[in-house]
Structures are given as structure tokens and as C-alpha cells.
C-alpha positions as CSV (number, residue, x, y, z in Angstrom):
1,M,1.6,-3.5,-9.7
2,L,5.2,-3.3,-10.8
3,R,6.6,-5.6,-8.1
4,L,4.0,-8.2,-9.1
5,L,4.8,-7.9,-12.8
6,L,8.5,-8.3,-12.2
7,A,7.9,-11.4,-10.0
8,Q,5.6,-12.8,-12.7
9,R,8.4,-12.4,-15.3
10,V,10.8,-14.2,-12.9
11,R,8.4,-17.1,-12.9
12,G,8.5,-17.3,-16.7
13,H,5.3,-15.6,-17.7
14,Q,5.0,-12.9,-20.3
15,A,3.7,-9.9,-18.3
16,E,3.3,-6.5,-19.9
17,L,2.3,-3.0,-18.7
18,A,-0.2,-0.5,-20.0
19,C,-0.5,2.7,-18.0
20,P,-0.7,6.5,-18.3
21,D,2.0,9.1,-17.7
22,A,2.2,10.7,-14.3
23,P,0.4,14.1,-13.9
24,A,2.5,17.2,-14.7
25,G,4.7,18.1,-11.7
26,A,4.0,14.9,-9.8
27,G,7.6,13.6,-10.1
28,P,8.5,10.1,-11.3
29,G,5.4,8.0,-12.1
30,L,4.9,4.4,-13.0
31,V,6.3,4.8,-16.4
32,E,9.6,6.1,-15.1
33,R,9.8,3.5,-12.4
34,A,9.0,0.7,-14.8
35,R,11.8,1.8,-17.1
36,D,14.2,1.9,-14.2
37,A,13.3,-1.7,-13.5
38,G,13.8,-2.7,-17.2
39,V,10.1,-2.7,-18.2
40,E,9.0,-0.6,-21.2
41,P,5.2,-0.1,-21.1
42,L,3.5,-1.7,-24.1
43,C,0.8,0.9,-24.3
44,R,0.5,4.4,-22.9
45,L,-3.1,5.3,-21.9
46,G,-4.7,8.7,-21.4
47,R,-5.3,10.0,-17.8
48,G,-8.7,10.1,-16.4
49,R,-11.0,9.2,-13.6
50,G,-14.0,6.9,-13.8
51,A,-15.4,5.5,-17.1
52,R,-16.5,7.9,-19.9
53,W,-17.7,6.1,-23.0
54,W,-16.9,8.8,-25.5
55,R,-13.7,10.2,-23.9
56,D,-12.2,6.7,-23.6
57,R,-12.8,5.4,-27.1
58,A,-9.2,6.0,-28.3
59,D,-7.8,4.1,-25.3
60,T,-10.3,1.3,-25.8
61,G,-9.2,1.0,-29.4
62,R,-5.5,0.8,-28.4
63,L,-6.2,-1.9,-25.9
64,R,-8.4,-3.8,-28.3
65,A,-5.6,-3.8,-30.9
66,L,-3.1,-5.0,-28.3
67,L,-5.4,-7.9,-27.3
68,R,-5.7,-9.0,-30.9
69,A,-2.0,-8.8,-31.6
70,H,-0.7,-10.5,-28.4
71,R,-3.6,-12.8,-27.5
72,F,-3.2,-12.3,-23.7
73,D,-4.7,-14.9,-21.4
74,V,-5.4,-12.4,-18.6
75,I,-6.0,-8.6,-18.3
76,H,-5.3,-7.6,-14.7
77,A,-6.9,-4.2,-13.9
78,W,-6.1,-2.2,-10.9
79,H,-8.5,0.7,-10.9
80,T,-12.1,1.4,-12.0
81,R,-11.1,3.1,-15.3
82,D,-8.6,0.4,-16.2
83,H,-11.3,-2.2,-15.4
84,A,-13.9,-0.5,-17.6
85,L,-11.4,-0.1,-20.5
86,A,-10.4,-3.7,-20.3
87,W,-14.0,-4.9,-20.3
88,R,-14.9,-2.7,-23.3
89,A,-11.7,-3.8,-25.2
90,A,-12.3,-7.5,-24.5
91,G,-15.7,-7.3,-26.1
92,P,-18.8,-9.4,-25.3
93,R,-18.3,-12.1,-22.7
94,R,-17.3,-15.3,-24.3
95,Q,-17.6,-19.0,-23.5
96,G,-14.0,-19.8,-22.7
97,E,-12.6,-17.5,-25.4
98,G,-10.5,-14.3,-25.2
99,P,-8.7,-12.9,-22.1
100,R,-10.0,-13.2,-18.6
101,I,-10.4,-10.0,-16.6
102,V,-9.0,-10.0,-13.1
103,R,-9.4,-7.0,-10.9
104,S,-7.4,-5.9,-7.9
105,Y,-9.4,-3.9,-5.4
106,G,-7.0,-1.8,-3.3
107,R,-9.1,-1.0,-0.2
108,A,-9.9,-3.3,2.7
109,Q,-13.6,-2.7,2.7
110,R,-16.8,-3.9,1.3
111,I,-17.3,-2.7,-2.2
112,S,-20.6,-0.7,-2.5
113,R,-23.4,-2.6,-4.2
114,W,-24.4,0.2,-6.6
115,P,-25.8,-1.1,-9.9
116,W,-22.6,0.0,-11.8
117,N,-20.4,-2.0,-9.4
118,R,-22.7,-5.0,-9.5
119,L,-22.3,-5.0,-13.3
120,L,-18.6,-4.3,-13.4
121,F,-17.6,-6.7,-10.6
122,G,-20.2,-9.2,-11.8
123,A,-20.4,-9.7,-15.6
124,G,-17.2,-7.7,-16.1
125,T,-14.9,-9.7,-13.7
126,D,-13.6,-13.2,-13.9
127,A,-11.7,-13.1,-10.6
128,L,-11.1,-10.5,-7.8
129,L,-7.9,-9.9,-5.8
130,C,-8.4,-8.1,-2.4
131,V,-5.8,-6.8,0.0
132,S,-6.7,-9.2,2.8
133,R,-8.7,-12.3,3.6
134,E,-11.3,-10.3,5.5
135,A,-11.8,-8.0,2.5
136,A,-12.1,-11.1,0.3
137,R,-14.8,-12.5,2.5
138,A,-16.7,-9.2,2.5
139,N,-16.7,-9.1,-1.3
140,A,-17.2,-12.7,-2.2
141,G,-20.9,-12.3,-3.0
142,L,-20.4,-9.5,-5.5
143,C,-18.6,-11.6,-8.1
144,R,-21.5,-14.1,-8.7
145,G,-19.6,-17.2,-7.7
146,R,-16.3,-16.3,-9.4
147,P,-13.1,-16.7,-7.4
148,V,-12.2,-14.0,-4.9
149,V,-8.9,-14.1,-3.0
150,G,-7.2,-12.0,-0.3
151,A,-3.5,-11.5,-0.5
152,F,-1.2,-9.0,1.2
153,G,0.7,-6.5,-0.7
154,A,4.4,-6.9,-1.7
155,V,7.5,-5.0,-0.8
156,D,11.1,-5.3,-1.9
157,V,12.5,-7.3,1.1
158,G,16.0,-6.9,-0.4
159,R,15.9,-3.2,-0.3
160,F,14.0,-2.9,3.0
161,Q,16.2,-4.8,5.5
162,P,17.0,-4.3,9.2
163,G,19.9,-2.2,10.1
164,P,20.9,1.2,11.6
165,A,20.3,4.3,9.7
166,P,23.4,6.1,8.5
167,E,24.5,8.8,10.9
168,T,24.3,11.3,8.0
169,V,20.6,10.5,7.5
170,R,19.9,10.9,11.3
171,A,21.8,14.1,11.4
172,S,19.9,15.4,8.4
173,L,16.7,14.8,10.3
174,G,18.0,16.6,13.4
175,L,18.2,13.3,15.4
176,E,20.6,12.9,18.3
177,P,21.9,9.5,19.4
178,Q,19.7,9.5,22.5
179,H,16.5,10.2,20.6
180,R,13.8,7.5,20.5
181,V,11.8,7.8,17.3
182,V,8.2,7.1,16.5
183,G,7.6,7.3,12.8
184,I,4.7,7.5,10.4
185,V,4.6,7.5,6.6
186,A,1.4,9.0,5.4
187,R,0.0,11.7,3.1
188,V,-1.3,14.5,5.3
189,Q,-5.0,14.4,4.7
190,R,-7.9,15.3,7.0
191,H,-9.1,11.7,7.5
192,R,-5.7,10.3,8.5
193,R,-6.2,11.3,12.2
194,F,-3.2,13.7,12.6
195,D,-5.1,15.1,15.5
196,L,-4.9,11.8,17.4
197,L,-1.3,11.4,16.4
198,L,-0.2,14.8,17.7
199,E,-2.3,14.6,20.9
200,A,-0.6,11.2,21.7
201,M,2.8,12.8,21.0
202,R,2.1,15.6,23.4
203,E,1.3,13.1,26.1
204,L,4.4,11.0,25.3
205,A,6.7,14.1,25.2
206,A,5.4,15.2,28.7
207,G,7.2,12.3,30.3
208,D,10.0,11.5,27.8
209,P,12.2,14.4,26.7
210,D,14.1,12.2,24.2
211,A,11.0,11.1,22.3
212,R,10.6,12.4,18.8
213,L,7.8,12.0,16.1
214,L,9.1,11.6,12.5
215,V,6.5,12.4,9.9
216,V,7.4,11.3,6.3
217,G,5.0,12.5,3.6
218,R,3.5,15.5,2.1
219,G,0.1,17.0,1.5
220,T,-1.6,20.2,0.6
221,H,-3.0,20.5,4.2
222,L,0.4,19.9,5.9
223,D,0.4,23.3,7.7
224,D,-3.3,23.2,8.7
225,L,-3.3,19.6,9.9
226,A,0.2,19.1,11.3
227,R,2.6,21.9,11.6
228,E,0.3,24.5,13.1
229,P,-1.4,22.0,15.5
230,A,2.1,20.8,16.7
231,S,2.9,24.4,17.5
232,R,-0.3,25.0,19.4
233,L,0.3,21.8,21.4
234,G,3.8,23.0,22.3
235,I,5.6,20.0,20.6
236,A,6.9,21.7,17.5
237,D,10.5,20.9,18.6
238,R,9.5,17.2,19.1
239,V,8.0,16.7,15.6
240,I,10.2,16.3,12.6
241,F,8.6,16.8,9.1
242,A,10.8,14.9,6.7
243,G,8.7,15.6,3.6
244,Y,8.5,13.2,0.7
245,R,11.6,11.0,0.3
246,Q,12.8,8.8,-2.5
247,G,16.5,7.9,-2.8
248,D,17.1,7.7,1.0
249,Y,13.6,6.5,2.0
250,A,14.7,3.1,3.3
251,D,17.4,4.8,5.4
252,V,14.8,7.3,6.8
253,L,12.6,4.3,7.8
254,R,15.5,2.7,9.6
255,A,15.9,5.8,11.6
256,M,12.6,4.8,13.4
257,D,12.4,2.8,16.5
258,L,8.7,2.3,16.2
259,F,6.3,2.7,13.2
260,T,2.8,3.8,13.7
261,F,-0.2,3.8,11.4
262,L,-3.7,5.0,12.1
263,V,-5.9,5.2,9.0
264,P,-5.1,3.5,5.7
265,G,-5.2,5.8,2.7
266,S,-6.1,4.9,-0.9
267,D,-3.6,2.1,-0.8
268,G,-5.3,-0.5,1.4
269,T,-2.3,-2.7,1.4
270,C,-0.7,-0.3,3.8
271,R,2.6,-0.5,1.9
272,A,4.6,1.7,4.2
273,L,3.7,-0.6,7.1
274,L,4.9,-3.6,5.2
275,E,8.1,-1.8,4.4
276,A,8.7,-1.0,8.1
277,N,8.0,-4.6,8.9
278,A,10.6,-5.7,6.4
279,C,13.1,-3.3,8.1
280,G,12.4,-5.1,11.4
281,I,10.5,-2.2,12.9
282,P,7.6,-3.1,15.2
283,A,4.4,-1.2,14.8
284,V,1.7,0.4,16.9
285,T,-1.5,0.8,14.9
286,S,-5.3,1.1,15.0
287,R,-7.6,-1.7,14.0
288,R,-8.8,-0.2,10.8
289,G,-8.9,-1.8,7.4
290,A,-6.3,-4.6,7.0
291,L,-4.2,-3.5,9.9
292,P,-5.4,-6.2,12.3
293,E,-4.4,-8.8,9.7
294,I,-1.0,-7.3,9.0
295,V,0.0,-6.6,12.6
296,L,0.0,-9.6,14.9
297,D,-0.9,-8.1,18.2
298,G,1.7,-8.7,20.8
299,E,4.0,-10.4,18.3
300,T,5.0,-8.0,15.6
301,G,3.4,-4.9,17.1
302,L,0.5,-3.6,19.1
303,L,-3.1,-2.9,18.1
304,V,-4.6,0.0,20.2
305,D,-7.8,1.9,20.5
306,E,-8.1,5.3,18.7
307,R,-7.5,7.4,21.8
308,P,-4.5,9.5,22.5
309,D,-3.9,7.8,25.8
310,A,-4.1,4.3,24.3
311,L,-1.8,5.2,21.4
312,C,0.7,6.9,23.8
313,A,0.6,3.9,26.1
314,G,1.5,1.6,23.2
315,W,4.4,3.7,22.2
316,R,5.6,4.1,25.7
317,S,5.5,0.4,26.5
318,L,7.7,-0.5,23.5
319,L,10.1,2.5,23.7
320,G,10.7,1.7,27.3
321,D,11.5,-2.0,26.6
322,P,14.3,-2.3,24.0
323,E,14.4,-6.1,24.3
324,R,10.7,-6.6,23.6
325,R,11.0,-4.1,20.8
326,L,13.9,-6.1,19.3
327,R,12.0,-9.4,19.6
328,M,8.9,-7.8,17.8
329,G,11.1,-6.3,15.2
330,R,12.7,-9.7,14.4
331,A,9.2,-11.3,14.2
332,A,8.1,-8.5,11.9
333,R,11.0,-9.2,9.6
334,R,10.3,-12.9,9.5
335,R,6.6,-12.2,8.7
336,A,7.6,-9.9,5.9
337,E,9.8,-12.5,4.3
338,R,7.1,-15.1,4.6
339,H,4.0,-13.1,3.6
340,F,5.0,-9.7,2.0
341,A,7.7,-10.7,-0.6
342,P,6.8,-10.3,-4.3
343,A,7.2,-14.0,-5.0
344,V,4.5,-14.8,-2.4
345,L,2.0,-12.4,-4.1
346,A,2.9,-13.7,-7.5
347,D,2.2,-17.3,-6.3
348,A,-1.2,-16.3,-5.0
349,V,-2.1,-14.4,-8.2
350,E,-1.0,-17.2,-10.4
351,R,-3.4,-19.5,-8.5
352,L,-6.1,-16.9,-8.9
353,Y,-5.5,-16.7,-12.7
354,G,-5.9,-20.4,-12.9
355,A,-9.1,-20.4,-10.9
356,S,-10.5,-17.7,-13.1
357,A,-10.5,-20.1,-16.0
358,G,-13.0,-22.3,-14.3
359,P,-12.9,-26.1,-14.2
360,T,-10.8,-27.9,-16.8
């Protein structure tokens, strides 16, 4: 959201932000990150999940006042609650009057056709932005003929660049010069297939004493799903848990020789994968969600079946072939520059905003 907003401002548009504060104890949220980028939120909303007519009346009123004061052309909503608030604040649907409502849907899947979704994505949506072309095709029928576009997420290709990780970062992770590193960035959750990840690592470690698995991320089930299983599998000394990283995150990524991704989380753009691509790191992934559209099989990485032996074979083939890995990494960086830069997303969204206005 923030990367798109900044790119829209570079293109000369007035783009403003309305958002809630981060939950207590969650660390820097969108408000703080926006301020660091020079963006002061125009409106602070309350936190909440889903749409609650009575609970949300104050936020609806604040948004309605903003719309009257600034006469925005477009309201771009990113989650269901935002979307419902925007629809209520905009008032009854108009014939070419008032702001158009554009929705980003962050998962690469078919939106359920429940009556509420049919209403919200039908009458309450002038255009829909999906995380990939396949996701856009799957959801084209929900918006009653209104434009639906698929566009990849955006990453800061200036911050995420190819290059070696500083030795201090590698040392802090316990990595020796001879270690070959498979990395993953993911919240540790039950559906993210850490069982598959660790079984594949056990198979890789059996024939490669210098292979290491670097896990970047946190989660309330870290011990149950990752640390304890790694110990039971006898690979505790081969798995490095780096936790949640901020200031040195790009350097931690650059410590990886390979990136791996199995199950997209709530962010269907698979942002960490795009960041790894921008760093020139090839990927070995499953075929879930938008992954087959992000990873060009055999060119910027490998797509494999969800079996430990298949995942391990993909890792082994690239770890054992530095020249091929380098070629794929260069191709991944070129693809990131062409398809994952904020300016590319801003261009696609600008065209979508225009299409949402209908024929002129």
C-alpha cells in the first residue's frame, strides 16, 4: 500500500492515507512506516475486523467528512473493513458522481460467492485489483462487468539489490564461509508446511554437511512447529532461527544462496519472494497461489511438488551448480526490475483507475 502510494505521488497524483494504529506491542506499524517515508496519514481509523454497522459509525463519519472536504476521485480499499467503510462513507451509488471504489484483494484465489461478497464486490466495487492474472481471471465474474486486473506486488528494488551479505551479518547468524544456505521468510503457522520444509532439510543434510536452513520470521507456534521438530529430526544444528528482522533484513536475505517458499500467507503477493528475486536469489517453490506466475520454472527458479524428496532435489540441484544458480539469480533480478518495481504497479493501477470510470 505504502509503496504504491509513494509511486503515485512521484507520478504527480494526490495520494493520501487513512489507516489504524498498529496493535499494542506489535512494533512499528503502517503509521510509523508512512511517517518514516514522509507521509502523514490524513485520517486515523479505529481497529477492527469485518464490518459492524454500529461499531463503525464514527469511522464512517470521519471518512465521509474527508470525502466532502477533498473530493477524491478514487477510494482504494485494501481489506474488507476498509471496503465496507468506504462504501458506507461514499453513500448511495451515483451516476458518474462521487469517488469510485477500487478494491485490492490480497490472496491469489477465487473469492467466495457468499451473498455479502456478491454485494460488496458487485454494487460496492467499481474495479478490482488482484495479485496475479490467474487470480483476476478467477474473479472476473464477481464484479458484474466492472474491470478486474491482475498485477504483481511491488518491492523497493533500490533497497533489495544483489550483493554479498556483510561478514558481520553472516557471523551473527552462525554461518561459516563454506556454508550453503537455503532460506525462507514466513510466519510460523500450521498451514505453512514447516513439516515438509524440515523433512526436506533432513534429507539434504544427510548428504551435504555444509547445507544450512535459515528461517526468518516469528510466530506463536515456533517451538511446536519448527524448533522441536528440528530437534526430533536430528537437524537442530543445521537450522538457524533468525527471528523477525527489520534494520538488517535485506542483508539477512543476501546471506541466502537459495530462497524457498511453500504456502503463501495472508499476503498473496508473496512479498518476501519478490524481495529475494530483487536480491538476485533464485527460488525453489511449490505451485500454490501466485507462485507459478512469479517464478519462471527453469529460468528464475524451480517449481517442485510438495514432497520432501522433490523439494530436496530442487535445492540440491541448484546448490550443486553455482553457475546455474548465478544465471537464475541474474534472471530473477531482471524480472524484479521489469515486473516488481513500484512504478510498474503504479502504472497498472493508474490504468485500472481510468477503466473504473467507464467509457468517456
